[in-house]
N, C-alpha and C positions, 0 to 999 in steps of 0.2 A: 215796433211788434209786438203783440201781446202773444203770449204763450197759452197755445189750447191745451185746456186738461187731454186730450187725445196725445199731443205730445209729450206733456211732463209724465203720464202714467208710462209710457213707450219707454223714455229716459229712465225712471225710476224703476222699472220692472228690471233695466237692462243694466243699472247699479247694482242690483241685487244679482243678476246672473255673474256680476265681475267679481261680486264678493265669493260666491260659491265657485267659481273656475280659476281663479289666479292662483296659480301654484308657487310663485315664488314668495317666499314669506320674509320678514312682516309684510303686510298690504298697508301703503301708505296711503294716503288721501291723494298726491299728486297720481299713484300708479293706477288708483281708482277711478278717478279722474279722466286720465288718458285712455280707462278700457271703457268706460262709458261716453266718452267724447263731449263730456261735460268741458265748458272753457271758463266758467267763473265760480272762483272758489264760494262765493255766496250762493248761489244756486245747488252747489256740491250742499252746504250745509241746511239747507231748507229741504233737498232730498232726504239726508239723514232724517231731519226731523217728522219728516212724512213716513218714513219705515218703518221710524220707532213708535208712531202714533198709531199705525195700523196694524202694530203687532207682529209687524214682520222681523226687525231685528234691531237692537240699538246698537250701533257703531259708535264706539268712543274712541279718541286719539289719545294714545297712552304715551307718555313722552319716556318712560323706561325703557319701553319697548320697541320703540321709536316707528310705532305704525299702529291699526286699529283692531282696538277690541273687541268683540262680538260678545254682545249677552242677550239671552232671551230677556221677551217684553211681552206684553199683553197688550189689547187692542184699548186705545183709552175713550174708554166710554162715555167720558164727560162730550167729545165731540157732538156737534150738530149741526143740521141743513146740509149743504151740498158737500161741505168738506168730509161729513162723515160717509155719504154715499159714496163719493169718491176713493176714501179711506178704504173703506168695505172694501171696493173694486181692486184697489190693490192688494190688498191680503187675500182675495179668491186669487189673483192673478200668480203671485209668487207663490202661494200654496198650492197651487197645481203645476206650476212650473216643477218644484221639487218632490211632488207629491205622485206624481204620472210615473210609471217604470219607462227607461230610456233604453234605446238601444244604438250602437255603434254598428256602422255600414258593414264591418267586418264579420260582425256575431248575423247579422241580417242575411248575408250573400252563403254564412256556414251555413246557414239553417235552411236557405233556399234549396242550397248544392248537394246537402249530404241528410235530406230528412228522417231517413233511415235512423241517424245517431239521434234524433232528436222524438223518437217513437216512445208515449208514456202510456202504459196500458194497452197496450194496442193500438193507442190512436196517434194520429200526426199531432204534432207540435201546435199548438195555439197561442197564439198573441195576446198578451192581457187583454180585456174590454176595458180599455181606459174610459169610454164613455159613462161606462158602470161603475168606473173607479171617480169617475170625477161626481157622478151624482150621488155616490157613496160620502163625498166630502161635501158636498152643497146641494143637500136633499130638495131644497125650496128651491134651486135656480131653475129656470124656465129653460127649454130648449133649445130657444132662442138666444138666451143667456149664455149656455154655453158654447154654441156655434161661434156666436161674438166673442169670447173669450179665447177660444182654438185660434181664432182668426188673428187677435191683437198679438198673442203669444206668436203665432208666426212670422207677425210685423218686428217684433223684440228680435225674434231669428236671426231677419235681416239685416237688422238695424245697422251692422258693423258694414254691411254691403253700401249702406245710403250714406257713411259718412267717411269711407275709405275705398278711394277707386281700386286699388289691389285687392280688394276683397272680393271675389267672385262667387261663393259659396257663402250660404246661410252659417249660423253656428246649430242650428238646428230647426227641425220642422215637423209637424202634426199632419200626417196626412194617408189616405183612404190607398191602404194596399187591395189591389185587384186578385193578387195570386192569393192572399191570405184572408181576402174577405175582412178586412178588420183595420181600423185606423192603428197608426203604429206613430211612436213619439220618435223618431231619429236623430242623433248627435254626429254632426257631421266633423265636427273637429275634435276627433278623437282618432287615433289608428289603433290604441292597445284593446286588446281582446277584453270584454265584459267591461271596460272602463267609464263606457258610458251610463253603467247602471247606477253608477255611484258619484257622478262627475260634480252632481248638484249636492251640492254640501257646505255649510258654514259652520265650524266647530264654533258652539257657542257655550258661554257660561253662565249659570243662575246669575243673575242680576242683584 
C-alpha cells in the first residue's frame, strides 16, 4: 500500500516530537523508532532526510556517543515541486509545535482554582493568544491553513493512541477553553509543574 503524504507527515512530526521529549540519553535510532512507531530503518533514514531538508533538525548518528547528535540546519532551497511544498508544511508544523506556549494540566488547574494568585496589574490571568503567535510565526498563512495545522497537530498528539492500545490519553492537544475563552496548548504527558512549558526542546549544535 502506497503511503500518503498525510500519514508520512504525521509520522515525521511525531518523530521530531520524540526527539524533543525522550529524556533518556543518548537517543539511539532504535529508541527514536520505537517512540515514533517506525518499523523500518529505511523509513527512519528517509524521515531524517526530510527533517533535515525541511530545516527542522539534522539528526546524525555519532558512534562515539552511541546516539543521535542534533545539528541546526536550514531549509534546502534547491528542493522544488511537490516535495518543496510538503517540506515547507513539515517545517511549519514542527515550528508551531515547539514555538507555541504549552501548559500542563497541573498548572492549568492551579490557575483555575486559585485565580487570585495570578492577577497581574489588577487583571485576571490571560492565557497567551496562540492564534496571534501562530500568525506572527507565519503571517502569510491563511485562517484555513492555521485551522488545518492545529487539526494535524492534534492528530500527532493522538498518534500513540492509534498505535498503542494501552495509551488512552493523547500526548498533547490544542483546544478551545470556554472558561478562559482562549485556545490552549495542553500537554498531558507530564506531571511536573511548569515542565510543559519547556517539554519541546531539542538541544542542537551548529552544523
